[in-house]
CHARMM-style PDB file with segment names, atoms N, HN, CA, C and O in Angstrom:
ATOM      1  N   MET     1      22.444 113.185-135.458  1.00  0.00      PROA
ATOM      2  CA  MET     1      21.950 114.461-134.869  1.00  0.00      PROA
ATOM      3  C   MET     1      22.112 114.296-133.378  1.00  0.00      PROA
ATOM      4  O   MET     1      21.696 113.296-132.793  1.00  0.00      PROA
ATOM      5  N   ASP     2      22.792 115.402-132.711  1.00  0.00      PROA
ATOM      6  HN  ASP     2      23.130 116.214-133.186  1.00  0.00      PROA
ATOM      7  CA  ASP     2      22.872 115.497-131.287  1.00  0.00      PROA
ATOM      8  C   ASP     2      21.844 116.362-130.776  1.00  0.00      PROA
ATOM      9  O   ASP     2      21.484 117.346-131.422  1.00  0.00      PROA
ATOM     10  N   PHE     3      21.304 116.038-129.563  1.00  0.00      PROA
ATOM     11  HN  PHE     3      21.596 115.239-129.038  1.00  0.00      PROA
ATOM     12  CA  PHE     3      20.195 116.829-129.024  1.00  0.00      PROA
ATOM     13  C   PHE     3      20.397 116.875-127.482  1.00  0.00      PROA
ATOM     14  O   PHE     3      20.979 115.962-126.898  1.00  0.00      PROA
ATOM     15  N   SER     4      19.913 117.935-126.858  1.00  0.00      PROA
ATOM     16  HN  SER     4      19.440 118.678-127.332  1.00  0.00      PROA
ATOM     17  CA  SER     4      20.020 118.151-125.497  1.00  0.00      PROA
ATOM     18  C   SER     4      18.676 118.690-124.893  1.00  0.00      PROA
ATOM     19  O   SER     4      17.982 119.551-125.433  1.00  0.00      PROA
ATOM     20  N   ALA     5      18.412 118.100-123.758  1.00  0.00      PROA
ATOM     21  HN  ALA     5      18.976 117.401-123.319  1.00  0.00      PROA
ATOM     22  CA  ALA     5      17.215 118.607-122.915  1.00  0.00      PROA
ATOM     23  C   ALA     5      17.667 118.827-121.518  1.00  0.00      PROA
ATOM     24  O   ALA     5      18.845 118.643-121.210  1.00  0.00      PROA
ATOM     25  N   ARG     6      16.796 119.203-120.686  1.00  0.00      PROA
ATOM     26  HN  ARG     6      15.839 119.353-120.936  1.00  0.00      PROA
ATOM     27  CA  ARG     6      17.136 119.537-119.229  1.00  0.00      PROA
ATOM     28  C   ARG     6      17.765 118.368-118.493  1.00  0.00      PROA
ATOM     29  O   ARG     6      18.712 118.549-117.728  1.00  0.00      PROA
ATOM     30  N   TRP     7      17.202 117.076-118.740  1.00  0.00      PROA
ATOM     31  HN  TRP     7      16.433 116.930-119.362  1.00  0.00      PROA
ATOM     32  CA  TRP     7      17.650 115.996-117.871  1.00  0.00      PROA
ATOM     33  C   TRP     7      18.547 115.001-118.683  1.00  0.00      PROA
ATOM     34  O   TRP     7      19.304 114.233-118.088  1.00  0.00      PROA
ATOM     35  N   VAL     8      18.458 115.023-120.003  1.00  0.00      PROA
ATOM     36  HN  VAL     8      17.844 115.647-120.486  1.00  0.00      PROA
ATOM     37  CA  VAL     8      19.238 114.168-120.843  1.00  0.00      PROA
ATOM     38  C   VAL     8      19.861 114.762-122.091  1.00  0.00      PROA
ATOM     39  O   VAL     8      19.332 115.741-122.615  1.00  0.00      PROA
ATOM     40  N   GLY     9      20.947 114.224-122.585  1.00  0.00      PROA
ATOM     41  HN  GLY     9      21.378 113.429-122.159  1.00  0.00      PROA
ATOM     42  CA  GLY     9      21.408 114.502-123.817  1.00  0.00      PROA
ATOM     43  C   GLY     9      21.463 113.282-124.679  1.00  0.00      PROA
ATOM     44  O   GLY     9      21.321 112.183-124.143  1.00  0.00      PROA
ATOM     45  N   GLY    10      21.650 113.376-125.932  1.00  0.00      PROA
ATOM     46  HN  GLY    10      21.766 114.269-126.367  1.00  0.00      PROA
ATOM     47  CA  GLY    10      21.656 112.099-126.754  1.00  0.00      PROA
ATOM     48  C   GLY    10      22.097 112.430-128.205  1.00  0.00      PROA
ATOM     49  O   GLY    10      22.432 113.544-128.608  1.00  0.00      PROA
ATOM     50  N   HSD    11      22.041 111.245-128.946  1.00  0.00      PROA
ATOM     51  HN  HSD    11      21.769 110.340-128.619  1.00  0.00      PROA
ATOM     52  CA  HSD    11      22.452 111.194-130.271  1.00  0.00      PROA
ATOM     53  C   HSD    11      21.405 110.327-131.033  1.00  0.00      PROA
ATOM     54  O   HSD    11      20.975 109.253-130.611  1.00  0.00      PROA
ATOM     55  N   LEU    12      21.053 110.906-132.181  1.00  0.00      PROA
ATOM     56  HN  LEU    12      21.403 111.778-132.524  1.00  0.00      PROA
ATOM     57  CA  LEU    12      20.069 110.104-133.061  1.00  0.00      PROA
ATOM     58  C   LEU    12      20.741 109.901-134.459  1.00  0.00      PROA
ATOM     59  O   LEU    12      21.329 110.815-135.037  1.00  0.00      PROA
ATOM     60  N   THR    13      20.615 108.665-134.947  1.00  0.00      PROA
ATOM     61  HN  THR    13      20.138 107.922-134.477  1.00  0.00      PROA
ATOM     62  CA  THR    13      21.134 108.276-136.230  1.00  0.00      PROA
ATOM     63  C   THR    13      20.097 107.476-137.029  1.00  0.00      PROA
ATOM     64  O   THR    13      19.455 106.566-136.505  1.00  0.00      PROA
ATOM     65  N   TYR    14      19.955 107.827-138.275  1.00  0.00      PROA
ATOM     66  HN  TYR    14      20.476 108.566-138.701  1.00  0.00      PROA
ATOM     67  CA  TYR    14      19.133 107.064-139.116  1.00  0.00      PROA
ATOM     68  C   TYR    14      20.092 106.465-140.214  1.00  0.00      PROA
ATOM     69  O   TYR    14      20.899 107.211-140.769  1.00  0.00      PROA
ATOM     70  N   GLU    15      20.019 105.194-140.517  1.00  0.00      PROA
ATOM     71  HN  GLU    15      19.364 104.588-140.066  1.00  0.00      PROA
ATOM     72  CA  GLU    15      20.841 104.595-141.552  1.00  0.00      PROA
ATOM     73  C   GLU    15      19.888 103.897-142.433  1.00  0.00      PROA
ATOM     74  O   GLU    15      18.910 103.335-141.941  1.00  0.00      PROA
ATOM     75  N   ILE    16      20.105 103.893-143.691  1.00  0.00      PROA
ATOM     76  HN  ILE    16      20.900 104.349-144.091  1.00  0.00      PROA
ATOM     77  CA  ILE    16      19.372 103.234-144.721  1.00  0.00      PROA
ATOM     78  C   ILE    16      20.172 102.137-145.370  1.00  0.00      PROA
ATOM     79  O   ILE    16      21.229 102.351-145.964  1.00  0.00      PROA
ATOM     80  N   GLU    17      19.627 100.975-145.232  1.00  0.00      PROA
ATOM     81  HN  GLU    17      18.768 100.801-144.750  1.00  0.00      PROA
ATOM     82  CA  GLU    17      20.278  99.704-145.757  1.00  0.00      PROA
ATOM     83  C   GLU    17      19.566  99.166-147.017  1.00  0.00      PROA
ATOM     84  O   GLU    17      18.420  98.722-146.951  1.00  0.00      PROA
ATOM     85  N   PRO    18      20.204  99.212-148.054  1.00  0.00      PROA
ATOM     86  CA  PRO    18      19.537  98.604-149.371  1.00  0.00      PROA
ATOM     87  C   PRO    18      19.288  97.064-149.230  1.00  0.00      PROA
ATOM     88  O   PRO    18      20.130  96.346-148.690  1.00  0.00      PROA
ATOM     89  N   THR    19      18.129  96.582-149.721  1.00  0.00      PROA
ATOM     90  HN  THR    19      17.445  97.166-150.159  1.00  0.00      PROA
ATOM     91  CA  THR    19      17.791  95.184-149.766  1.00  0.00      PROA
ATOM     92  C   THR    19      17.327  94.937-151.120  1.00  0.00      PROA
ATOM     93  O   THR    19      17.026  95.897-151.829  1.00  0.00      PROA
ATOM     94  N   PRO    20      17.227  93.613-151.596  1.00  0.00      PROA
ATOM     95  CA  PRO    20      16.608  93.338-152.834  1.00  0.00      PROA
ATOM     96  C   PRO    20      15.267  93.807-153.058  1.00  0.00      PROA
ATOM     97  O   PRO    20      14.889  94.115-154.188  1.00  0.00      PROA
ATOM     98  N   ASP    21      14.443  93.886-151.930  1.00  0.00      PROA
ATOM     99  HN  ASP    21      14.750  93.636-151.012  1.00  0.00      PROA
ATOM    100  CA  ASP    21      13.068  94.323-152.082  1.00  0.00      PROA
ATOM    101  C   ASP    21      12.792  95.794-151.924  1.00  0.00      PROA
ATOM    102  O   ASP    21      11.664  96.250-152.110  1.00  0.00      PROA
ATOM    103  N   GLY    22      13.897  96.591-151.555  1.00  0.00      PROA
ATOM    104  HN  GLY    22      14.814  96.220-151.404  1.00  0.00      PROA
ATOM    105  CA  GLY    22      13.659  97.976-151.241  1.00  0.00      PROA
ATOM    106  C   GLY    22      14.839  98.462-150.284  1.00  0.00      PROA
ATOM    107  O   GLY    22      16.016  98.526-150.639  1.00  0.00      PROA
ATOM    108  N   CYS    23      14.375  98.784-149.067  1.00  0.00      PROA
ATOM    109  HN  CYS    23      13.419  98.732-148.778  1.00  0.00      PROA
ATOM    110  CA  CYS    23      15.456  99.167-148.099  1.00  0.00      PROA
ATOM    111  C   CYS    23      14.873  99.082-146.641  1.00  0.00      PROA
ATOM    112  O   CYS    23      13.671  98.954-146.408  1.00  0.00      PROA
ATOM    113  N   ILE    24      15.823  99.164-145.719  1.00  0.00      PROA
ATOM    114  HN  ILE    24      16.800  99.268-145.909  1.00  0.00      PROA
ATOM    115  CA  ILE    24      15.457  99.022-144.329  1.00  0.00      PROA
ATOM    116  C   ILE    24      15.992 100.247-143.665  1.00  0.00      PROA
ATOM    117  O   ILE    24      17.170 100.564-143.825  1.00  0.00      PROA
ATOM    118  N   LEU    25      15.186 100.941-142.933  1.00  0.00      PROA
ATOM    119  HN  LEU    25      14.229 100.684-142.802  1.00  0.00      PROA
ATOM    120  CA  LEU    25      15.623 102.146-142.202  1.00  0.00      PROA
ATOM    121  C   LEU    25      15.928 101.813-140.698  1.00  0.00      PROA
ATOM    122  O   LEU    25      15.033 101.406-139.959  1.00  0.00      PROA
ATOM    123  N   HSD    26      17.118 101.983-140.300  1.00  0.00      PROA
ATOM    124  HN  HSD    26      17.846 102.314-140.900  1.00  0.00      PROA
ATOM    125  CA  HSD    26      17.445 101.779-138.969  1.00  0.00      PROA
ATOM    126  C   HSD    26      17.513 103.056-138.131  1.00  0.00      PROA
ATOM    127  O   HSD    26      18.200 104.019-138.472  1.00  0.00      PROA
ATOM    128  N   HSD    27      16.787 103.025-137.041  1.00  0.00      PROA
ATOM    129  HN  HSD    27      16.229 102.243-136.763  1.00  0.00      PROA
ATOM    130  CA  HSD    27      16.802 104.207-136.171  1.00  0.00      PROA
ATOM    131  C   HSD    27      17.505 103.859-134.922  1.00  0.00      PROA
ATOM    132  O   HSD    27      17.146 102.875-134.275  1.00  0.00      PROA
ATOM    133  N   ARG    28      18.560 104.664-134.518  1.00  0.00      PROA
ATOM    134  HN  ARG    28      18.851 105.463-135.044  1.00  0.00      PROA
ATOM    135  CA  ARG    28      19.318 104.365-133.365  1.00  0.00      PROA
ATOM    136  C   ARG    28      19.390 105.640-132.537  1.00  0.00      PROA
ATOM    137  O   ARG    28      19.802 106.701-133.007  1.00  0.00      PROA
ATOM    138  N   GLU    29      18.979 105.493-131.304  1.00  0.00      PROA
ATOM    139  HN  GLU    29      18.644 104.631-130.922  1.00  0.00      PROA
ATOM    140  CA  GLU    29      18.926 106.670-130.314  1.00  0.00      PROA
ATOM    141  C   GLU    29      19.611 106.349-129.124  1.00  0.00      PROA
ATOM    142  O   GLU    29      19.325 105.320-128.511  1.00  0.00      PROA
ATOM    143  N   THR    30      20.492 107.130-128.733  1.00  0.00      PROA
ATOM    144  HN  THR    30      20.724 107.966-129.231  1.00  0.00      PROA
ATOM    145  CA  THR    30      21.248 106.931-127.435  1.00  0.00      PROA
ATOM    146  C   THR    30      20.875 108.142-126.534  1.00  0.00      PROA
ATOM    147  O   THR    30      20.927 109.294-126.964  1.00  0.00      PROA
ATOM    148  N   LEU    31      20.524 107.854-125.357  1.00  0.00      PROA
ATOM    149  HN  LEU    31      20.482 106.918-125.008  1.00  0.00      PROA
ATOM    150  CA  LEU    31      20.155 108.934-124.443  1.00  0.00      PROA
ATOM    151  C   LEU    31      21.226 108.787-123.118  1.00  0.00      PROA
ATOM    152  O   LEU    31      21.578 107.714-122.627  1.00  0.00      PROA
ATOM    153  N   ARG    32      21.597 109.974-122.724  1.00  0.00      PROA
ATOM    154  HN  ARG    32      21.311 110.846-123.123  1.00  0.00      PROA
ATOM    155  CA  ARG    32      22.605 109.966-121.539  1.00  0.00      PROA
ATOM    156  C   ARG    32      21.934 110.889-120.576  1.00  0.00      PROA
ATOM    157  O   ARG    32      21.734 112.076-120.834  1.00  0.00      PROA
ATOM    158  N   PRO    33      21.582 110.292-119.425  1.00  0.00      PROA
ATOM    159  CA  PRO    33      21.078 111.268-118.282  1.00  0.00      PROA
ATOM    160  C   PRO    33      22.310 112.360-117.936  1.00  0.00      PROA
ATOM    161  O   PRO    33      23.509 112.091-118.017  1.00  0.00      PROA
ATOM    162  N   ARG    34      21.804 113.509-117.579  1.00  0.00      PROA
ATOM    163  HN  ARG    34      20.831 113.727-117.513  1.00  0.00      PROA
ATOM    164  CA  ARG    34      22.810 114.463-117.098  1.00  0.00      PROA
ATOM    165  C   ARG    34      23.239 114.196-115.562  1.00  0.00      PROA
ATOM    166  O   ARG    34      24.306 114.626-115.124  1.00  0.00      PROA
ATOM    167  N   ALA    35      22.419 113.530-114.855  1.00  0.00      PROA
ATOM    168  HN  ALA    35      21.552 113.181-115.210  1.00  0.00      PROA
ATOM    169  CA  ALA    35      22.847 113.244-113.522  1.00  0.00      PROA
ATOM    170  C   ALA    35      22.606 111.708-113.230  1.00  0.00      PROA
ATOM    171  O   ALA    35      21.973 111.000-114.013  1.00  0.00      PROA
ATOM    172  N   ARG    36      23.115 111.277-112.132  1.00  0.00      PROA
ATOM    173  HN  ARG    36      23.629 111.852-111.496  1.00  0.00      PROA
ATOM    174  CA  ARG    36      22.882 109.840-111.765  1.00  0.00      PROA
ATOM    175  C   ARG    36      21.406 109.700-111.294  1.00  0.00      PROA
ATOM    176  O   ARG    36      21.072 109.963-110.139  1.00  0.00      PROA
ATOM    177  N   LEU    37      20.548 109.276-112.243  1.00  0.00      PROA
ATOM    178  HN  LEU    37      20.819 109.062-113.182  1.00  0.00      PROA
ATOM    179  CA  LEU    37      19.144 109.152-111.974  1.00  0.00      PROA
ATOM    180  C   LEU    37      18.762 107.739-112.387  1.00  0.00      PROA
ATOM    181  O   LEU    37      18.262 107.542-113.494  1.00  0.00      PROA
ATOM    182  N   PRO    38      18.975 106.790-111.561  1.00  0.00      PROA
ATOM    183  CA  PRO    38      18.707 105.369-111.926  1.00  0.00      PROA
ATOM    184  C   PRO    38      17.266 105.164-112.363  1.00  0.00      PROA
ATOM    185  O   PRO    38      17.049 104.258-113.167  1.00  0.00      PROA
ATOM    186  N   TRP    39      16.297 105.879-111.939  1.00  0.00      PROA
ATOM    187  HN  TRP    39      16.474 106.616-111.286  1.00  0.00      PROA
ATOM    188  CA  TRP    39      14.936 105.672-112.165  1.00  0.00      PROA
ATOM    189  C   TRP    39      14.495 106.347-113.640  1.00  0.00      PROA
ATOM    190  O   TRP    39      13.453 106.011-114.203  1.00  0.00      PROA
ATOM    191  N   LEU    40      15.305 107.215-114.124  1.00  0.00      PROA
ATOM    192  HN  LEU    40      16.152 107.488-113.667  1.00  0.00      PROA
ATOM    193  CA  LEU    40      14.990 107.891-115.416  1.00  0.00      PROA
ATOM    194  C   LEU    40      14.733 106.988-116.602  1.00  0.00      PROA
ATOM    195  O   LEU    40      13.769 107.258-117.319  1.00  0.00      PROA
ATOM    196  N   PRO    41      15.482 105.964-116.879  1.00  0.00      PROA
ATOM    197  CA  PRO    41      15.227 105.129-118.070  1.00  0.00      PROA
ATOM    198  C   PRO    41      13.917 104.552-118.039  1.00  0.00      PROA
ATOM    199  O   PRO    41      13.296 104.442-119.096  1.00  0.00      PROA
ATOM    200  N   ALA    42      13.370 104.130-116.838  1.00  0.00      PROA
ATOM    201  HN  ALA    42      13.875 104.219-115.979  1.00  0.00      PROA
ATOM    202  CA  ALA    42      12.140 103.474-116.660  1.00  0.00      PROA
ATOM    203  C   ALA    42      10.985 104.460-117.014  1.00  0.00      PROA
ATOM    204  O   ALA    42       9.931 104.004-117.457  1.00  0.00      PROA
ATOM    205  N   ILE    43      11.152 105.787-116.832  1.00  0.00      PROA
ATOM    206  HN  ILE    43      12.008 106.158-116.472  1.00  0.00      PROA
ATOM    207  CA  ILE    43      10.223 106.728-117.195  1.00  0.00      PROA
ATOM    208  C   ILE    43      10.319 107.101-118.696  1.00  0.00      PROA
ATOM    209  O   ILE    43       9.301 107.246-119.374  1.00  0.00      PROA
ATOM    210  N   ILE    44      11.438 107.237-119.147  1.00  0.00      PROA
ATOM    211  HN  ILE    44      12.265 107.119-118.597  1.00  0.00      PROA
ATOM    212  CA  ILE    44      11.608 107.727-120.584  1.00  0.00      PROA
ATOM    213  C   ILE    44      11.214 106.844-121.561  1.00  0.00      PROA
ATOM    214  O   ILE    44      10.545 107.245-122.514  1.00  0.00      PROA
ATOM    215  N   ALA    45      11.582 105.555-121.435  1.00  0.00      PROA
ATOM    216  HN  ALA    45      12.126 105.230-120.661  1.00  0.00      PROA
ATOM    217  CA  ALA    45      11.358 104.564-122.521  1.00  0.00      PROA
ATOM    218  C   ALA    45       9.855 104.445-122.935  1.00  0.00      PROA
ATOM    219  O   ALA    45       9.510 104.492-124.115  1.00  0.00      PROA
ATOM    220  N   PRO    46       8.997 104.291-121.917  1.00  0.00      PROA
ATOM    221  CA  PRO    46       7.476 104.112-122.313  1.00  0.00      PROA
ATOM    222  C   PRO    46       6.998 105.463-122.970  1.00  0.00      PROA
ATOM    223  O   PRO    46       6.111 105.443-123.824  1.00  0.00      PROA
ATOM    224  N   ARG    47       7.520 106.496-122.613  1.00  0.00      PROA
ATOM    225  HN  ARG    47       8.240 106.513-121.919  1.00  0.00      PROA
ATOM    226  CA  ARG    47       7.102 107.808-123.213  1.00  0.00      PROA
ATOM    227  C   ARG    47       7.678 108.038-124.609  1.00  0.00      PROA
ATOM    228  O   ARG    47       7.010 108.628-125.458  1.00  0.00      PROA
ATOM    229  N   LEU    48       8.803 107.620-124.839  1.00  0.00      PROA
ATOM    230  HN  LEU    48       9.345 107.140-124.150  1.00  0.00      PROA
ATOM    231  CA  LEU    48       9.460 107.830-126.142  1.00  0.00      PROA
ATOM    232  C   LEU    48       8.930 106.815-127.137  1.00  0.00      PROA
ATOM    233  O   LEU    48       8.760 107.170-128.304  1.00  0.00      PROA
ATOM    234  N   ARG    49       8.673 105.644-126.775  1.00  0.00      PROA
ATOM    235  HN  ARG    49       8.810 105.355-125.828  1.00  0.00      PROA
ATOM    236  CA  ARG    49       8.210 104.589-127.802  1.00  0.00      PROA
ATOM    237  C   ARG    49       7.105 105.090-128.694  1.00  0.00      PROA
ATOM    238  O   ARG    49       7.273 104.993-129.909  1.00  0.00      PROA
ATOM    239  N   PRO    50       5.982 105.622-128.219  1.00  0.00      PROA
ATOM    240  CA  PRO    50       5.074 106.113-129.253  1.00  0.00      PROA
ATOM    241  C   PRO    50       5.454 107.167-130.139  1.00  0.00      PROA
ATOM    242  O   PRO    50       5.036 107.170-131.298  1.00  0.00      PROA
ATOM    243  N   HSD    51       6.261 108.125-129.670  1.00  0.00      PROA
ATOM    244  HN  HSD    51       6.600 108.122-128.729  1.00  0.00      PROA
ATOM    245  CA  HSD    51       6.839 109.166-130.481  1.00  0.00      PROA
ATOM    246  C   HSD    51       7.792 108.728-131.508  1.00  0.00      PROA
ATOM    247  O   HSD    51       7.787 109.269-132.614  1.00  0.00      PROA
ATOM    248  N   ILE    52       8.661 107.725-131.197  1.00  0.00      PROA
ATOM    249  HN  ILE    52       8.665 107.285-130.299  1.00  0.00      PROA
ATOM    250  CA  ILE    52       9.383 107.110-132.171  1.00  0.00      PROA
ATOM    251  C   ILE    52       8.653 106.450-133.326  1.00  0.00      PROA
ATOM    252  O   ILE    52       8.912 106.645-134.514  1.00  0.00      PROA
ATOM    253  N   ALA    53       7.688 105.627-132.835  1.00  0.00      PROA
ATOM    254  HN  ALA    53       7.478 105.469-131.870  1.00  0.00      PROA
ATOM    255  CA  ALA    53       6.829 104.995-133.868  1.00  0.00      PROA
ATOM    256  C   ALA    53       6.108 105.934-134.744  1.00  0.00      PROA
ATOM    257  O   ALA    53       5.910 105.653-135.927  1.00  0.00      PROA
ATOM    258  N   GLU    54       5.722 106.997-134.235  1.00  0.00      PROA
ATOM    259  HN  GLU    54       5.882 107.225-133.275  1.00  0.00      PROA
ATOM    260  CA  GLU    54       5.040 108.041-135.077  1.00  0.00      PROA
ATOM    261  C   GLU    54       6.014 108.618-136.066  1.00  0.00      PROA
ATOM    262  O   GLU    54       5.699 108.707-137.252  1.00  0.00      PROA
ATOM    263  N   GLN    55       7.188 109.014-135.620  1.00  0.00      PROA
ATOM    264  HN  GLN    55       7.444 108.942-134.656  1.00  0.00      PROA
ATOM    265  CA  GLN    55       8.292 109.570-136.544  1.00  0.00      PROA
ATOM    266  C   GLN    55       8.543 108.516-137.655  1.00  0.00      PROA
ATOM    267  O   GLN    55       8.526 108.892-138.827  1.00  0.00      PROA
ATOM    268  N   LEU    56       8.760 107.312-137.372  1.00  0.00      PROA
ATOM    269  HN  LEU    56       8.774 107.006-136.420  1.00  0.00      PROA
ATOM    270  CA  LEU    56       9.011 106.401-138.425  1.00  0.00      PROA
ATOM    271  C   LEU    56       7.903 106.204-139.374  1.00  0.00      PROA
ATOM    272  O   LEU    56       8.150 106.065-140.572  1.00  0.00      PROA
ATOM    273  N   ALA    57       6.578 106.181-138.877  1.00  0.00      PROA
ATOM    274  HN  ALA    57       6.377 106.294-137.904  1.00  0.00      PROA
ATOM    275  CA  ALA    57       5.517 106.107-139.722  1.00  0.00      PROA
ATOM    276  C   ALA    57       5.482 107.305-140.676  1.00  0.00      PROA
ATOM    277  O   ALA    57       5.237 107.134-141.870  1.00  0.00      PROA
ATOM    278  N   ASP    58       5.722 108.508-140.165  1.00  0.00      PROA
ATOM    279  HN  ASP    58       5.921 108.647-139.195  1.00  0.00      PROA
ATOM    280  CA  ASP    58       5.819 109.664-141.050  1.00  0.00      PROA
ATOM    281  C   ASP    58       6.843 109.515-142.060  1.00  0.00      PROA
ATOM    282  O   ASP    58       6.607 109.858-143.219  1.00  0.00      PROA
ATOM    283  N   ILE    59       8.047 108.997-141.693  1.00  0.00      PROA
ATOM    284  HN  ILE    59       8.239 108.719-140.752  1.00  0.00      PROA
ATOM    285  CA  ILE    59       9.113 108.827-142.697  1.00  0.00      PROA
ATOM    286  C   ILE    59       8.655 107.858-143.779  1.00  0.00      PROA
ATOM    287  O   ILE    59       8.784 108.111-144.977  1.00  0.00      PROA
ATOM    288  N   ARG    60       8.121 106.754-143.314  1.00  0.00      PROA
ATOM    289  HN  ARG    60       8.016 106.549-142.341  1.00  0.00      PROA
ATOM    290  CA  ARG    60       7.645 105.824-144.249  1.00  0.00      PROA
ATOM    291  C   ARG    60       6.565 106.428-145.211  1.00  0.00      PROA
ATOM    292  O   ARG    60       6.663 106.256-146.426  1.00  0.00      PROA
ATOM    293  N   GLY    61       5.626 107.075-144.705  1.00  0.00      PROA
ATOM    294  HN  GLY    61       5.546 107.215-143.718  1.00  0.00      PROA
ATOM    295  CA  GLY    61       4.715 107.746-145.548  1.00  0.00      PROA
ATOM    296  C   GLY    61       5.313 108.648-146.606  1.00  0.00      PROA
ATOM    297  O   GLY    61       4.932 108.573-147.774  1.00  0.00      PROA
ATOM    298  N   LEU    62       6.256 109.509-146.204  1.00  0.00      PROA
ATOM    299  HN  LEU    62       6.565 109.570-145.255  1.00  0.00      PROA
ATOM    300  CA  LEU    62       6.908 110.268-147.145  1.00  0.00      PROA
ATOM    301  C   LEU    62       7.578 109.551-148.198  1.00  0.00      PROA
ATOM    302  O   LEU    62       7.474 109.864-149.384  1.00  0.00      PROA
ATOM    303  N   LEU    63       8.302 108.540-147.745  1.00  0.00      PROA
ATOM    304  HN  LEU    63       8.387 108.286-146.782  1.00  0.00      PROA
ATOM    305  CA  LEU    63       9.056 107.685-148.791  1.00  0.00      PROA
ATOM    306  C   LEU    63       8.145 106.906-149.723  1.00  0.00      PROA
ATOM    307  O   LEU    63       8.462 106.724-150.899  1.00  0.00      PROA
ATOM    308  N   GLU    64       7.052 106.462-149.218  1.00  0.00      PROA
ATOM    309  HN  GLU    64       6.795 106.610-148.263  1.00  0.00      PROA
ATOM    310  CA  GLU    64       6.106 105.752-150.077  1.00  0.00      PROA
ATOM    311  C   GLU    64       5.394 106.613-151.062  1.00  0.00      PROA
ATOM    312  O   GLU    64       5.052 106.182-152.163  1.00  0.00      PROA
ATOM    313  N   SER    65       5.153 107.938-150.627  1.00  0.00      PROA
ATOM    314  HN  SER    65       5.431 108.289-149.732  1.00  0.00      PROA
ATOM    315  CA  SER    65       4.509 108.888-151.436  1.00  0.00      PROA
ATOM    316  C   SER    65       5.286 109.392-152.679  1.00  0.00      PROA
ATOM    317  O   SER    65       4.732 109.969-153.615  1.00  0.00      PROA
ATOM    318  N   GLY    66       6.544 109.144-152.616  1.00  0.00      PROA
ATOM    319  HN  GLY    66       6.994 108.676-151.856  1.00  0.00      PROA
ATOM    320  CA  GLY    66       7.447 109.592-153.753  1.00  0.00      PROA
ATOM    321  C   GLY    66       7.818 111.064-153.634  1.00  0.00      PROA
ATOM    322  O   GLY    66       8.317 111.629-154.608  1.00  0.00      PROA
ATOM    323  N   VAL    67       7.596 111.738-152.458  1.00  0.00      PROA
ATOM    324  HN  VAL    67       7.190 111.279-151.667  1.00  0.00      PROA
ATOM    325  CA  VAL    67       7.880 113.082-152.340  1.00  0.00      PROA
ATOM    326  C   VAL    67       9.456 113.321-152.294  1.00  0.00      PROA
ATOM    327  OT1 VAL    67       9.904 114.463-152.191  1.00  0.00      PROA
TER     328      VAL     67
END
């Protein structure tokens, strides 16, 4: 999925890897600042981390519930 915001654009990919015990979900997100803003990654990363963890927990909950 490609996405766009005021200061950044990016791409998000989920890949599911089968394993003998189930599967592993890989979350890959690439962000591209729209301008040369060297300070932006230091601000974005700490703010995104909790949101990404919440998304992955929601996905896990759905998969484990059998929906």
